[in-house]
N, C-alpha and C positions, 0 to 999 in steps of 0.2 A: 183636697186643698180647701174646699168650701167648708167642710166641718171644722177644719183648723181655724180658718177665718172667722167662723161663728163663735168658737171658743175664745178667741182674742177679743171679739167685739164684746162678748159677755163679761170678760175680766175687767175691761176698762169702763163698762157701765157700772159694775160693782164698785169699783174703785171711786167713781164719780158719786155714786149714791153714799160711800162712806164719808167722802169729803163734805157733802152736803149736811149729813148727820153731824159731823164733827163741828161745823159752823153753829149749831144750836147752842152750844155752851158759851157762856159769857166770856170766859177767859180766851178761847180761840177766836172769837168775834173781834176781841180788841186786838189780838196779834194780827189777825188778817187786816183790820182797818189800818193799823200803824205800817205794815209791810207794803200794802197796795198804795200808800200815799207818799211813800219815799220818793223824792224827786231826784233826777240826775242818774249817775252811773252806779251800778252795783256789780260786784263780781263775786264768785265762789267757785270752788273746785276741790278735787282730790286727786292725789297721785300716789301710786303704790308700787312697790317692787317686792314681789312674792317669790318664795323658793319652795322647791319640793325635792326629795331625794329618797331613793330606795338602794339599799345595799343588800346583796344576797351572797351567801358562801355556803357551798355544799347543800343547797336548798333543794331537797328532793322534789317538792311540788313544782319546781320550774320557775323561770322568770329570768329577768335581766336587770343589771344594775342601771339605775336611771338618775338623772339630775335634770331638773327643770327650773326655768326662770321665766316670769311674766311681769312685764311693765305696763301699767294702765295710768292714763292721764285723762281726766275729765274736768273741763272747766267752762264756766259761763260768765258772759259779760253782757249785762242787761241796761238798758237806758229808759227812763220814764219822764215824759214832760207833758204834764196835764193830761190829755187824751192820747198823746202820741207815745208810742213804744217801739223798741228796737232790741230783740232778743237774739243772742248769739251763743252757740255752743260748739266746742271742740273736743272731739273724743279720739283718743289714739290708744291702741293696744298692740304689743310686740311681745311674743313669747317664743322660747326655744326649749326643745328636750333633747337631752343626750342619752343615748342608749349604748350599752356595751357591744351591741352587735350592729348598729346602724350609725354611730357617730351622731353629730349635731343635726337636728331637723328643726324647721320652723313649725311652731304649733299654733301660733296666733299672729295675725298681721291686719290691722284695720285703721284706717284713716277716715274720719267723718267730721264734716263741718256744716252747720246748720245756721241760717240767719232768717229771722221772721221779723218784718216790721209792719206797722199798721196803725190804724186809729180806732178808738173804741167808739162804738155806737150805743151800748148799754154798759151796765157794771161788768157783765161777763162776757160779752160778745164784741168782736171788732172786724172791721174789713181789713185784710192784711195780704201781704205778698211773702213768698218764701223762696230762698235759694238752698239746695241741699246737695252737697258734694261728698262723694264716697269713692275710695280706691284702697289701695294696699301700698306699701313702702318698698319692698324688694321681691325678688322673684320667688315664685312657688313652684314645687315639684311634685310629682306623683311618686312619693318615696316608694322603694328604694332607687328609683331612677333619678339621679342627679344631673343627667346630661342633657335633658330635654326639659326646659321649663313649660309650665302650663298656665301661668299667670305672672305679672309683674305690675310696677307702677303704671297706672293709667291704661292697663290691659288686664281686667276692665277698669274702666272709670266711669261713673254715673254722675251726671249733673241734672238736677230736677229744678225747674222753675215754675212757680205756680202762683195763682192768685185766687183768693177764696175768703174763708171767714175762720176767725180763731175763737175758741171757747176757752175761758180761763176762769173758773169758779173761785179759785184761790190761788196761793203761791205754790201748792204742791202739784197741781194737775193743770194740763193744758192739751187742747186738741186743735189741730188744724185741719180743715176740710176744704178741698179744691175740686170743682167740677171741671176745671180747665188747667191742665198741667202738661208741660213740655219735658219729655225726658231725652237727654243725649247719652248715648252709649259710646264710649271711647274705647278703641283698641289700636294704641299707638305703636305696639310693638309689631314689627314688620312680619316675623315669623308667625305669630298669632293671627295677624291680620290676613295674611295670605290663606290661613287655614280656614278663615270665615268663623273664627271664634266668637263666642258670646253672642250670637245673633247677627253679627254684622257681615255684610255681604263679602265673600272673599275679594282680597285686595283693597277693600274700603277700610277706613279708619274710624268712621263715626256713623251712627244710625239714630235717627230722630223718631220719637213715638209722642202722640198726643193722647192723654188720657185722664183719668181721675186719681187724686192722690190724697191720702190721709197720713198724718203724723200725730202720734199720741205720746206725750212725755209725762213722767213723774219723777220728782226729786224730793225725798222726804226722810224723816227719822222715825223709824218703826218702834224703836224701844231705846232706852239709854245706851248710847254708844253703838247702835245698829242703824246703819244708813242704807238706803236703796235709792238707785237711779235706774230707771227703765225707759226705753225709747223703742216704739213699735212704728215703723213706717210701711205703707201699702201703697202699690201703684198697679193700675190696670189700664191697658191701652184701649182706645176706641177703635178696635179692629174685630176680626172674627173671634178674637181670643179675649173679648171683653168679658170681665167676671172672673178670669183666671189671674189672681193677685200675685205680684212678686211682693214676697214678704221678708222683712228683716227686723228681728226683735233681739235688742240687746239688753241684759240685765247686769247690773253690778251691785252686789251685797257686800258691805264692809262692816266688820265689827272689831272695835278698838279696844285692845286689851290695857293700853296706857297711851301716853302723848304720841309715841312714835311706832308702836307695834300693833298690828292687826291681822285678823283672818280675812280673806277676801275670796269670794265666789263670783266668777264672771261665766255668764253663758251668752251664746248666740244661737238663735234659731233663724234659719234662712231657707227661703225657697224662691230661687231664681230659675225658671224654667230654661232659659237660654244658657245657663251655665251647667245645670245638671236636673234631670227630671226626678229627683229625689229631695226629700227634706234633709237639709244640712243642719247638724247640731254639734256645737262645741262647747264644752265645760272645762273651765280651769280653777283649781282650788289651790291656795298657798297661804303660807304665813310669812310675813315679812314686814317692811318698813312702810309706813303710810303717813302722808302729810296733808292736812287739810287747811284751806285758806278760804 
């Protein structure tokens, strides 16, 4: 897990260096100056509905007929007033897969809300506070078993509250670093609570942990019609497990063919030891409708 963490750290350092190099051009410096001085509220976002399908008939190599659908919504609402700022982001994803041998199955389910407010102390640094909430919307199962759910809304649910420093060299990149963060792990489902799921004591519905927290985010246009949104958050508790990070890394790549149609690639890399002692990885690719605002 530590090697994985070093890889993530190297990636974001590289991205930050790229950002600094980009600022050396006069045109980008002008764009940065204009975007960084816009006062009041700004909003942006992307929503997409992607589809996939496989049909087989007398296929000797084997396989199953499948249909998939994935909905992604990512929106930001930010406020700037002189040296004060307030950045908010809502990310939601839900996907289903139908197979001729297993009927409909949930393939993706993610709800994430992040809010960071603070005051600038230099052009790139600020003292800030963060709230981050993540959960899922409906029950999840260990397919093909559909009789016993293994997760649901607020089971687990994670709420992080932290104070620290924000580094934002330009509008594309930001990093929040906190040496003092409090994490609440919720398991509000009675069945899962009684089982002591997700690290909460059996019969309890919430567990608190104090630790260190890092959140890195980028939103940018890589090339014409190709957009990237990536968020990485890390948490480690101040216990005997210090240094063992919970990792959640989401990436959304979207390429627009036209005003409404695009190809989307969404990935999630996750390592939460209390959920499972293995790296979780999810990848969804599809072509469908996209709306940017």
